N, C-alpha and C positions, 0 to 999 in steps of 0.2 A: 591657330586652326581656321581654315577657310570655312565660310558659311555658304550654303547653297541658297542662292537668292533667286526667286522667280519674279521676273519682270513681266507683269500682266498688262496687255494693251489691246487696242482695237475695240471690239465689242459691238453690241446692238445699240448704238447710240448715235444721235445726230452730230456728235463730236468725234466720230470714229477717226477721221483724218487728223484731227488735232492730237488725238491719243497717239497716232503713229509718229507724229513729229516729236512729241514729248518722249516717247520710248527711245527714239533714235538718239536724242540728246543724252538721256540717262545712260543708255548702253555705252555710248562713247566715253562717258565720264566715270563709270564704275571702276573703282580700284581693284584690279584683278588679282592683286596680291592678297587681298582680304576676302574676296568674293568669287565664287564660281557662279557664273550667270546663266540662267535658263530663260530663254525668250519664249514666253507663253503668249501666243497670239490667238485672239478670238475674232472670227470673221463676222460679217454682218448678219449671218444666219444663226450665230451662237455656237458654232463649232470651234473646239479648242485644238491648237496645234503647237507642237514643239518646233519652233522655227530655226532655220539655219542662219546664224548670224552673218554669214558672208553674202547672202542674197535674199534677206527676208522682206525687203521693200522694193517696190517698183516706183520710179520717178521720185526717189528719196529727197531730192533737193527742190521739188516742185510742190508747194503746199496745196495747190489746186487740183493736182492729179496724183498725189501720192496714194499708193495702194499696197495692201498686203500681197506678198508673193509666197504662197504656201501650197502644198500638194496634199492630196487625200491620204497618202501613206504616212504623212507627218501627224495625222490626227491622234490626239491623246486624251486621256482622262486622268484626273487625280483620284487616288484611292487611299483613304486613311487606313493605316495598318500599324497597330501597336505604337501609337504616339509618333509615327512618322507619316509622311505623305509621299507616296510613290507616284511617279509619273509613268503610266502604262501606255504603250503604243497600241492603238486599237487594232491595227492590221494583223499583228502577230502576238499581242500580249506581252511584248518585251518590256522589261523594267528599264526605264530610261534614266533613273536616278531618283533621289529624294530631295525634298525641300525643307529648309529650316525657317524660311520667312518669305512672304509675298510683298512685293512693291507694286500695288495696283496703280496704273496710270490711265484708267478708263474714265474719262470725264463724262459727266452727265448720267443718263439713264443706265441702270444696272451696274454702275461702277461707283457712282458718287452718292447714291441715294440710300445706301444701307443694305442693298441686296447682296452685293459682293462681300461686304463686311460680315454679314450674317452667315454667308456660305463658309467664309474662312473660320469663323467661330465654331461652326459645326465640324470643320475639319481639324480643329485644335491647332490652327496654323497662324502664327504671328503675322499681323497685317499692318503695313505702314499707314499712318493717318488715323482719322477719327474712327470710333466704333460705330455700331449700328445706330445708336441714338443720335450722336453728334452728326453723323452723315445725313440721316433722314431729316433732322431739324434744319440743318444748314441748306439742304436742297429745296425745301418747301418755303418759298418766299412769304407766303401768307402766314404760316405758323411762326416763321422767324420774326416777322414784324410784330405779331401779337406778343411774343415773348419779350422782345426788345422793349416794346412799350411798357409792359409790366415791370421790366427791370429798370425803367427810367432812362433808357437810351433813346435819343431823338431819331425818328425816321420820317420819311416823306408820307404825307397823307395818301390814302388809297381807298378805292372801292373795289369790292370783289364781284366778279361776274362768273357765274357758274353755268354748266351745261343746262340747256333748256330755260335759261333765265329770260326775263323780259329785258331785252337790250335797251329799249327806249327808257325804261326806268333806271337802268344803270347809267345811261347818259345824263338823265336829269339829276341823279345823285351826284355824278361827277361835277356837273356845273354848279350845283348847290354847295358842294364841299370845297372845291378849289378851282375849277375852271381850266381853260386851255392855256398853253399846250399840255399834253399828257403823254405818258408812255404806257403802252399796253404790253404786259409780260405774262407768259404762261407761269403758273405758280411753281411748277417743278421742271424747269428747263434751265440749262446753264449756258454760259458763254454767249449771251444775247441771241440765242436761237429763238426765232419766233417773236422777237421784240419789234414793236412798231411805234412810231411817233405820230400823234394825231393833233390837229389844230382846229378841227371843227366837227360837227355832229356826224356828217356823212363819212368822213375818213375814220372817225372813232368807231362807228358802227361796223364798217368793213374790217377794221383792225381787230375788233373783238371776235368777229366771226372767224377771221383767219387764225388768230391765236388759239381759239378753241379747238382747232384741228390738232394742236400739239398737246393739249391738256384739257381736263374737264373743269378746271378752275383757272381764272385769269385775273390778274391785277390790273386795274386802271389807276395809275399812279401820277401824282402831281409832278410837274417838271421842276426840279430844283436848279436854280441858276447858281452855279458855283464851280470851283475848281475840283477836279477828281483826284483825290489823294488815296494812296494805297499803302498798306503796312503789312509786312509779312510776319507771321508768328510761328515760333518753333518751340516745341516742348510739350510735356505732359502736365506736370504741376509747376515746375520752375520754368517760367516762360521768358523767352527772349523776343522782344519786339524790335523789328528792324528799323533802320533809318527810313523814314517815309519817302515815297516817290510820287511823282505827279504824271498823270496821263493827260496829254493835250491832243485830243482827236482832230484829225484833218477831215473827217467825215461829219455828217449831221450829228452823229453820236458814236460812242465807242462800240460799234457793231461787231458781229462775228467776223465779217470780212476785214474790218480794221484791225481786229485782234490777231488773226491768224493767216489771212490770205494776202493782205497788202502790207508789204514791209514798210511802206511809207504812209500807212493808215493813221498812224499817231506818232507823236513825239513823246519819248519817255524822259522826263527830267529826274535825274537821280544824283544827289538828293533833291527833294522838292525845295523850292526857294521859299521857305516859310520860317518865321521866327522860332527860336528855340522853345519858347513857351508853347507855341502851337504844336511843335514836334512832340513835346511831352504829353499834351492833350490827346493827340492822335494815338500815341502808343498806349496811353491809359485806356482810351475808349476801345481800341482794338483788343487789348487783353481782357477787358470787362466783357466784351461781346463773346470772345472765345470761351471764357469760363461759363458764361450764362447759357451758352448753347452746347455745353458738355463736349467740347472739342478736345482732341489730343493729337500729338504728332505735329501737325502743321495746318495752317490755313492762311489765306490772304483776305484781309479785311479792307473793304472799299468804302470810302465815305466822301461826302461833299464838304468843301469849306466855302461858306457863303461870303458875300461881300461884307456882311456885318460881323464876320469872325466866328460864326456858329458852325459847329460840326454836325452833320446829319448822316447817320449810318445808311449806306446804300445796300450792301449785301456782304455776305461772307462766302468764301469759296473754300470748301474743306479739302478739295483735291485740285489745287491750282495747276495751271499750265507749266510744263517744264521745257518748252520749246526754246530755241536760241534767242527769241525775242520776248520771252515771258518775264513778267515782273517779279514773281516770287523768288526764283534763284538769283536773279540780278540784285534784288534788294538785300538778300542775305549775304551775297558776295560783297556788296558795298559795306555791309555791317561786319565784315571780317571772317566770313565762312565761305571758303571756296567751294565750287560745285561738288567735286568728289567728296569733300569732308561733309557737306550737307547730306548727301546720299547716305553716308555711313552713320551719321547722327540720327537720321530718320529711321534707319533699320534698327539701331540700338534702342531708340525710343519705343519701337514696336515690340522688341524683345522684352524690354522692361515692363511695358504695360501688360503683355501676355503673362509674364511671370506673376505679376500681382493678381491678375484674374485667376490664375491657376491656384494661388494660395488661398484666395477667397473661396474657390470651389471646393478645395480640400477641406477647409474649415466647415463649410456647409454640409458636406457629405459625412464628416466625422461626427456632426451633431445630429444626423438623421437617425430616426428611430426605425427606419424601414430596413 
């Protein structure tokens, strides 16, 4: 029996265009014998549309100019109804179908931070990837680091700058704790959006001010000299850690442009040229991080391998890119899971997780005295 799968993409996010690229790749790879695909597009104003697969993107092969191609008469809303989720067209109230599961591929704000996951929970709709807790923890770099430190996982030293803080004091704290060069990152922004490198007081002050335009909390983080190693994780309880890969940036660092706009922005070495013992350490650290942050479904775990052989956790991405140059699907394909099979596994993991949550809820309600 075919499942009705909603592919949700676009959104009010600084990574809107990346999401369109990921959606295109997923739509092309979905096994249509097992899934009926509904393309659910969200524009930058937050309006939802049921897109026509034949022409839902403009400049589809140009990452810098890719855009949604939707019309007002395609605008829809999801309506929960007797444990089903109907897609209603707003122009005439027509029922456009029901959904069995959602595959959200909205990177960043309102897609990766727990907001969308909470919405799906309220709709009683199985959702691919992490739940509300795992999503929100993974999105917030400052909270992630604090939890990792408590869990004994090594991370780069950092200083937190908040809205209306004394930037001069932040700069002094930075120099006292680790010194230049440093990276400045919004606490809750993904894919290197709003990330700056600073090598002196003047540049750092300007970088903090600029980063605070994206978030009310900003991390000033020590620069780790090391190789950038990435590991893909798949699963809920029984976890598969991929063969690790290595990012070798051709830019000053692995920026948003290098990741998504410049096909020559970085070299991807898969597998990473590291000893078997280090491979095992990377996989162990990735799984430990995944579990510590209450993740499920999938995540990409990024870390640095220093010249002394130490592994330092950089970040976790609970909704990694699925573009044609993205590491997550490439690493799992290298590990024996082709792209179409990966999509199917992720949907099944979402259904499995949802079924367990429903069991827990029934048990709670059965014990209720109200």
